[in-house]
C-alpha positions in Angstrom: 0.0 0.0 0.0 2.8 2.4 0.9 4.5 1.8 -2.5 1.1 2.4 -4.3 0.6 5.7 -2.4 4.1 6.8 -3.2 3.6 6.0 -6.8 0.3 8.0 -6.8 2.0 11.0 -5.2 4.8 11.0 -7.8 2.2 10.7 -10.6 0.2 13.6 -9.1 3.3 15.8 -8.9 4.2 14.9 -12.5 0.7 16.0 -13.7 0.9 19.3 -11.8 4.4 20.0 -13.2 3.3 19.3 -16.7 0.2 21.5 -16.2 2.4 24.4 -15.0 4.8 23.9 -17.9 2.0 24.0 -20.4 0.6 27.2 -18.8 4.0 28.9 -19.0 4.3 27.9 -22.7 0.8 29.3 -23.4 1.6 32.5 -21.7 4.9 32.8 -23.6 3.1 32.2 -26.9 0.5 34.8 -26.0 2.9 37.5 -24.9 5.6 37.1 -27.6 3.4 38.2 -30.5 2.2 41.3 -28.6 5.8 42.4 -28.0 6.6 41.8 -31.6 3.5 43.7 -32.7 4.5 46.7 -30.6 8.0 46.7 -32.0 6.6 46.4 -35.5 4.3 49.3 -35.0 7.1 51.6 -34.0 9.2 50.5 -36.9 6.3 51.1 -39.3 5.6 54.5 -37.8 9.2 55.7 -38.3 9.3 54.2 -41.8 6.1 56.0 -42.8 7.5 59.2 -41.3 10.5 59.0 -43.5 8.2 58.4 -46.5 6.1 61.5 -45.5 3.1 59.2 -45.0 2.0 61.1 -42.0 -1.5 59.6 -41.4 -0.2 56.1 -41.5 2.7 57.1 -39.2 0.2 58.6 -36.7 -1.8 55.3 -36.7 1.3 53.3 -36.0 2.6 55.6 -33.4 -0.8 55.5 -31.6 -0.8 51.7 -31.6 2.7 51.7 -30.1 1.9 54.4 -27.5 -1.2 52.5 -26.4 1.1 49.8 -25.1 3.9 52.2 -24.1 2.2 55.4 -22.9 5.3 56.6 -21.0 7.7 56.6 -24.0 8.3 60.3 -24.2 10.5 60.2 -27.2 7.9 58.4 -29.3 5.1 60.7 -28.0 7.2 63.7 -29.2 7.6 62.0 -32.6 3.8 61.6 -32.8 3.2 65.2 -31.8 5.4 66.3 -34.7 3.4 64.2 -37.1 0.1 65.5 -35.7 1.4 69.0 -36.2 2.4 68.2 -39.8 -1.2 67.1 -40.4 -2.7 70.2 -38.8 -4.3 68.1 -36.1 -3.5 70.7 -33.6 -5.8 69.8 -30.7 -4.3 66.3 -30.6 -0.8 67.6 -31.0 -1.4 70.0 -28.1 -2.6 67.1 -25.9 0.7 65.3 -26.5 2.7 68.5 -25.6 0.7 68.9 -22.4 1.7 65.4 -21.4 5.3 66.0 -22.3 5.4 69.2 -20.3 5.1 67.1 -17.2 8.3 65.2 -18.0 11.0 65.0 -15.4 13.4 65.6 -18.2 13.7 69.4 -18.4 14.8 69.4 -22.0 11.7 67.4 -23.1 9.4 69.6 -20.9 10.8 72.9 -22.1 10.7 71.9 -25.7 7.1 70.8 -25.3 6.2 74.0 -23.6 7.8 76.1 -26.4 6.0 74.2 -29.1 2.7 74.3 -27.2 3.1 78.1 -26.7 3.6 78.6 -30.5 0.5 76.6 -31.2 -1.5 78.7 -28.8 -0.1 81.7 -30.6 -1.1 80.3 -34.0 -4.6 79.7 -32.7 -4.6 83.4 -31.4 -5.1 82.3 -27.8 -2.5 84.8 -26.7 -3.1 84.6 -22.9 -2.4 80.9 -22.9 0.5 81.4 -25.2 2.1 83.9 -22.8 1.6 81.6 -19.8 3.1 78.6 -21.7 6.1 80.6 -23.0 6.8 81.8 -19.4 6.7 78.1 -18.2 9.2 77.3 -21.0 11.5 80.1 -19.8 11.2 78.9 -16.2 12.4 75.5 -17.5 15.5 77.0 -18.9 14.6 78.4 -22.4 16.5 81.7 -22.7 14.5 83.0 -25.7 10.8 83.6 -26.4 10.7 87.2 -25.2 9.9 88.3 -28.8 7.0 85.9 -28.9 5.7 87.1 -25.5 6.0 90.7 -26.7 4.0 89.9 -29.9 1.3 88.1 -28.0 1.0 90.9 -25.5 0.6 93.5 -28.2 -1.9 91.4 -30.2 -4.0 90.8 -27.0 -4.1 94.6 -26.4 -1.6 94.7 -23.5 0.6 97.3 -25.1 2.4 98.3 -21.9 3.6 94.8 -21.4 4.6 94.5 -25.0 6.6 97.8 -24.7 8.3 96.7 -21.6 9.4 93.3 -23.1 10.5 94.9 -26.4 12.8 97.1 -24.3 14.2 94.0 -22.6 14.8 92.5 -26.0 16.8 95.6 -27.1 18.8 95.5 -23.8 19.6 91.9 -24.5 21.3 92.9 -27.7 18.6 91.9 -30.2 18.3 95.4 -31.7 16.3 94.7 -34.8 13.9 92.3 -33.1 13.4 94.6 -30.1 13.0 97.9 -32.0 10.7 96.6 -34.7 8.4 95.3 -32.0 8.6 98.5 -30.1 7.7 100.4 -33.3 4.7 98.2 -33.9 3.7 98.7 -30.2 3.9 102.4 -30.5 1.7 102.3 -33.7 -0.8 100.2 -31.7 -0.7 102.9 -29.0 -1.3 105.6 -31.6 2.1 107.1 -31.2 3.4 107.1 -34.8 6.1 109.7 -34.1 7.8 107.4 -31.6 7.3 104.5 -34.0 8.9 106.5 -36.8 12.1 107.0 -34.8 12.5 103.2 -34.4 11.5 102.3 -37.9 13.8 104.9 -39.5 16.7 103.8 -37.3 16.1 100.2 -38.5 15.9 101.2 -42.2 19.3 103.0 -41.9 20.8 100.1 -40.0 19.7 97.7 -42.6 21.0 99.8 -45.5 24.4 99.9 -43.8 24.3 96.1 -43.2 23.4 95.5 -46.9 26.3 97.7 -48.0 28.7 95.8 -45.8 27.4 92.3 -46.9 28.8 90.2 -49.7 26.2 90.4 -52.5 26.9 86.7 -53.4 26.2 85.4 -49.9 23.1 84.0 -48.4 23.2 86.7 -45.7 22.3 89.4 -48.2 18.8 87.9 -48.6 18.2 87.9 -44.8 19.4 91.5 -44.6 17.1 92.6 -47.4 14.2 90.8 -45.8 14.7 92.8 -42.6 14.9 96.0 -44.6 11.5 95.2 -46.1 10.1 94.7 -42.6 11.5 98.0 -41.5 10.2 99.9 -44.5 6.7 98.4 -44.0 6.7 99.7 -40.5 7.9 103.1 -41.5 5.3 103.2 -44.3 2.6 102.7 -41.7 4.0 105.5 -39.6 3.9 107.9 -42.6 0.3 106.9 -43.3 -0.6 107.5 -39.7 1.1 110.9 -39.8 -0.7 111.9 -43.1 2.4 111.9 -45.2 1.2 110.2 -48.4 4.3 111.1 -50.5 6.7 109.6 -48.0 4.5 106.5 -47.6 4.5 106.1 -51.4 8.3 106.4 -51.5 8.6 103.6 -49.0 6.1 101.4 -50.9 8.2 101.9 -54.0 11.3 101.0 -52.1 9.7 97.9 -50.7 8.8 96.7 -54.2 12.3 97.4 -55.4 14.0 95.5 -52.6 11.6 92.5 -53.0 12.4 92.4 -56.7 16.1 92.3 -56.0 15.6 89.6 -53.3 13.5 87.5 -55.8 16.2 87.8 -58.5 18.8 86.6 -56.0 16.8 83.5 -54.9 17.9 81.2 -57.7 21.5 81.7 -56.7 20.6 81.0 -53.1 18.8 77.8 -54.0 21.6 76.6 -56.2 24.2 77.4 -53.4 22.1 75.5 -50.9 22.2 72.3 -53.0 
């Protein structure tokens, strides 16, 4: 009887062990395809991205992120694709998630991009808040964007203050053109004229000192057009139609010169 019982116990243990092994095998088979599928989804997403197949890339990224919601790098990649497809609300949702990242580089980059989308959607108050968050996370720029948003939202005093900060930081053109536009918004065309005329003269000097065969000449002429446009508005506000007309003619001339130089620039780029 004791031998029989011992044999039965051994047989029972064998059955249990085999059952466990079968269970593990089943789990392995069940899990392995899922892991492979996730890996395949990410590979497909990046392949579609390279082929500019944005919609297919978004689908594949979403499939991957469903299984790996904490993968911040991939979420940032999906946000870029969503932005390319003008799916801004979804893109902004991804940026809001990334802003909570413990990685300051990821968080600050997301805050910067989210602020620019708010600005694009003309939600200037949220744009300013988000730009300030980005700066608190280490971004040293964005003052020009904050100044623009303040002016466009009607907060001219803040726009003026920040444009002065930009000038003090050494960004003379960016600061003074924004200050000129703010003065115009405040109905102070004489003060705006001082800034815009200063910038016109500054750009004429920069163009004279720049190699006509360089790429930089196009950038300098573009700035000159911006300064001339601001000054034209000043003359119009001051009821000086002849001077405004002169600046309009100058703008057309500079734009024509820049257009003629573009083929060279494109050729040099390649």
